[in-house]
N, C-alpha and C positions, 0 to 999 in steps of 0.2 A: 659654714666655714667663714672665719673672720676676715674682715676686709684687708688687713695687712698681709695675710697669707695669700689672698687672691691677687693683690698687687704684686707680690713677689712672683707668683706663678705666671702672671702676665709678662713680667720681665723675662722669666725663664723661657717663655714661649717665643718671645722676640729673639732672644739669644739663640735658641734652637734653630729657628728659621735662618738666622744669619750664618750659623755654622754650616747648615746644608748648602747654602750658596757658596761658602768658602771651598767646599769640596770640588767645585767646578773649576776652580782657578788652578792653572798649571804650576805656578810658583809655590803653591801650598802642597800640592800632590808630590812634587819633587823634593820637598824639604822634609826629611824624615822626623826631625825634632819637632817641628811645628805640627806635622801631620799626626804624630802620636798624641800631642797635647789636645788638639781639637777632636781627635777620635775619642779620647777619654771623656771630654765634655759632651760629645754627641751621645755616647752610651748613657751618661748620667741623665741628660735632658730628655732623651727619646721616650723612656717609659713615663716620665712625668708629663710630657706633652700629650701622650696618648690618653692618660687618665684625665688630664685637665680638659681635653677635648670632649671626652665622654661626660664629664661633670657638667660642662657648659650646656651640652645637648639635653641632658636629663633635667637640669635646672630650668631650662627654657620650657620643656614639657610640663614640668611641675607648676610653673607660673601660669601657663595657659590653662591648666586644669582649674587653678584657683579662680580664674575669671569666669568659669562656667561650671560651678560645682553642683553635682547632683549625686544620686545614689550610686550609679555606675562609676562615676568619676572618683567617688570617695574611696573605693577599693583600689582603683588604679593609682590614686594619690598616695596611699599607704605603701604600695609596692615600689613606686618610683622614689619615694622618700627613703625607704629602706636601702635601695640601690645607691642613692646619693650618699648616704652615710657610709656605705661600704667603700665607695670610690674615694671619699674624703679620708677614710682610714688608710687606704692603700697609698694615697698621695703622701700622707704624713709618714708612713713607713719608708717611702722612698727618699724623703727629705732628711730623715734623721741619719747622721753619720754612723756608719757601721763600726762596731767594736770587734775587730778580728779575733780577739780573745774569747768572745762569747761561744765560739764553736769548740773550745778546748775542754779537756778534762781538767780536774782541779784537785788541790789538796784542801782538806777540811780539818781544821784543828779546833778542838774545844778544850778550854782550860778552866779550872775552878778559880773563882775570884774570892770575894769576901763571903764569909758564911761557914767556913770550916767543913765539917762533915756534910751538912745540908747542901753546900755548894757542890761537893763531889757527887752527891746523889742526884742533884739537878743536871750535872754533866751527863750522867747516865740516862736521865729522862730525855735530854736533848739528842743524845746519840741514837736512842731508840726512835725518836721522831724523825731524824734525818734518814736513818736506815729504812724506815717504813716508806718515806717519801722516795728514796732512791729505788727501792723495789717497785714502787708504783710506776716509776719512769722506765723500768726495765734496764737500769744501769747496774753496774757492778762496783763492789768496793774491795779495796785491799788495805788491811790494817797495817799501818807503818809502825806505830808505837802506842803502847798502853801503859799508863801508870795508875794502878788501882788505888781507890780510896780505902781507908782503914775500916770503914763501916758501910761499904757499898758504893756503887758508882765509880767514878774515875777522877783522879786529880787532873789527869790530862789524857786525851786520846787524839791521835792523828790518823786520818785515813786518806786514801787516794780514791777519788770518785772517778770511775771509768765509764763515761757515757757521753756521746756527742752532745755538746751544748750544755753540759752540767755546770760549767763556770757561769754561763749566761744566766742560768736560773738561780744559782746559789750565791752569786757575788754580793747581793744585798744583805746577806746574813752576817757579814763581818761586823764586829763591834760588841758592845756590852748587852747582855741579856739578863734581865732581872726576874727573880721569882719571889712571889709573896704568898706564903702558905704556913699552916701550922705543922711543924715537923713532928714525926712520930715520937720523938723523945721529949716533946713539950707537954708537961702535965697540966698546965693551967690554961691551955687553949689559946696562947698568944701567937699572933702572926709574926713570923720572922721574914726578913728580907735577905736574900742571898744573890750573888751574881756569878755569871760565867762570861768568859771572853771567847769570841769565835773569830777565827781568821780564815778567809777563803783566798787562795792564791792559784792563778791559772798555771797549768803545767806546760811551761814553754821549754823548747830545746835548751835554752841558755841556762835553765836551772841545773841541769845535769852537767853543763859545761863550765860551771863556776869553779875556778881553780882555787884550791885550798893548799896553802903552803904548810907542810908538816912542822916547820919551825914556829908557825903561829898557833900551834895546838898544844894544849896541856891535857894529857890523857891519863885518867885514873881508872883503876879497876877495883871492883868490890864484889862482895857476894850477893847474889840475887836474893830478893825477899819475896818474890812472886811465886806463882804456881810452878810446879815442876816435880812434885813427888820427892823421891829419894835423892834427886840430883840437887835440890835446893840447898844452898849454904855449904856445899862440898867443894866448890871451885869458885875462883874469882872471875866469873864469866861476864858479869855486868860491866858496862862501860860508861864512863862520864868524860865527855870531851868539852873543854873550854876553848872557845875561839878568842884568843887574847886581844886582837885588834878591835873586835866589836863587843866583847864581854858576853857573848851568847854562850849559854851552857846547855848541853844536851846529854840526856841519860837514856840508855837503852839496856833492858834486862829481859826482853821477851824470849830470846833464844838461849839454848843451853851452850851454844858455841860462842866463845869470846870474839872470834873472827866475824861471825854473822852479826853479832851485836854491834861491833865496830862499823861494819858496812852500813847497817841501818842507821846508826848514829850519824855517820857522815852524810847520808842521804837527807836526814832531818836537818842537819846543820846547813846544808846547801839551800834547803827550802826556806829556813829562817833568815839566812843572809839575803836571799832573793826577796823575801817578804819585807825585810827592813829597807832594802833599796827601793822597792816598789812603793812603800809608804812615803818615802822622801820625795819620790817622783810625783806622786799624787798630790802632795802638799802644794806643789808649784802650779797645779792645774786648778783654775778657779772658774771653770766654764759651766758649773752646775749650781743653780740657785740654792738648792737644799742639798746638804751633804748626805745623800742616800747611800753612797758607798762608804761604809764604815772603815775606820783605820785598823780595826781589830784590837783596839785598846779598851781598857776599863772605862775611860772617860766618855766613850760613846754609849749613851743610854738609848739603845735602839728600841728595845721592846720590853714590856712587862707582862709576865704571866701571873695573873691573880687567881688562885685556885678557889678561894672562898666565894668569889663572884662569877666563876666560870668565864673569866674575861681575859682577852689578850689585847693589849694596846701597842700599836707601833707609833712611837712618838715622832718619827720623822715626817709622817704624812697625816698625823692626827687621826689614825684609823683605830676604831675599837670594835671588836667582834666578840660575841658571846658563844664561842664554839671551841673552848679550850681543849676538851677531850678529842674532838675531831682533828684539830691541828696536831696534837701530840700523837695521834694515831697515824699521822702521815699526810693529812690533807692540807699541806703547807701552801698550796696554790691559792688558798683563801687570803693569804697575806702577800705572797710573791706576785700574783697577777696585778693587784693595785699598785705595788711598788714599781713594777716594770712600766705600767701606764704612766705613773707620775714621773718616772725617769725620762720617758719619751717626751712628755709634755715639757719638762724642763729643757731638754735638748732643743725642742722646737722653739721655745722662748728665746734661747741663746741665738738661734739662727735668725729670727725675725725681729729681735729687739732693736 
């Protein structure tokens, strides 16, 4: 553990002991406002103090072993060192500010960017990847909207991911995703580059509570061009809603009922209005050294999927792995785990800088 962290922990230890003494004073106990404040501080410092105390004890044992190193002590040294590393990890976990949104469900939106039909096909690949990952976590999905591509895949797909902590795992997926491969339609074997844009938004109660004034909406109906058998093109059931103040346009044609399509479209509109507000809010926050939390725009080049080299590169943390098929089959933790680790390291840096 680095010296600047140890120095901070020593300060926390002194503060913890001082708070314990404050509890003995009558003027503090009788003042509810001050009591609440120091009680919150006590809860925060208590676990840190316990782990720091364990760390100092094990560190002392470790240093004593180093002074008298032999075969028996070598095994003991490894065990203690492993325990020290675990305690340091727990201390860091306690020091990092909690994001309450991490426990929430989320919306996952995948849109095709540059690349035409190939971009749409890549959206389909990414949806399959996330679907496999979601199943491995035993979460559930609810499809909110699908806009099919003309030659496979999707122009856009929005799903609701229902699973405790899904936002905490998926939030780093927001931004631009780039694919480099030879499309099936390419006769000369040239590699094409296409992009998709992903947005991850936590499902907060305020998303459903966003008020939309009917006067701000321009609603158009048109005939569905999607699946639906004999009912396709017989009624104007598809809905297009334009939110005039923001310029956000939403289409929905999944349902045969115009009423159901309108209800879904309004749900998507609320999601996008909230996402736009959330993006503006995040712009004002500069507490993270590297922008790991993408804005969900094309300008974020988060990741490249190179099929010819079986390679995935996450540009935010300069991570390259040669396990493309594994990741596309749902083993997304190969990328998410290092991202979470880097995010926590950045948070620690902000605390102690």
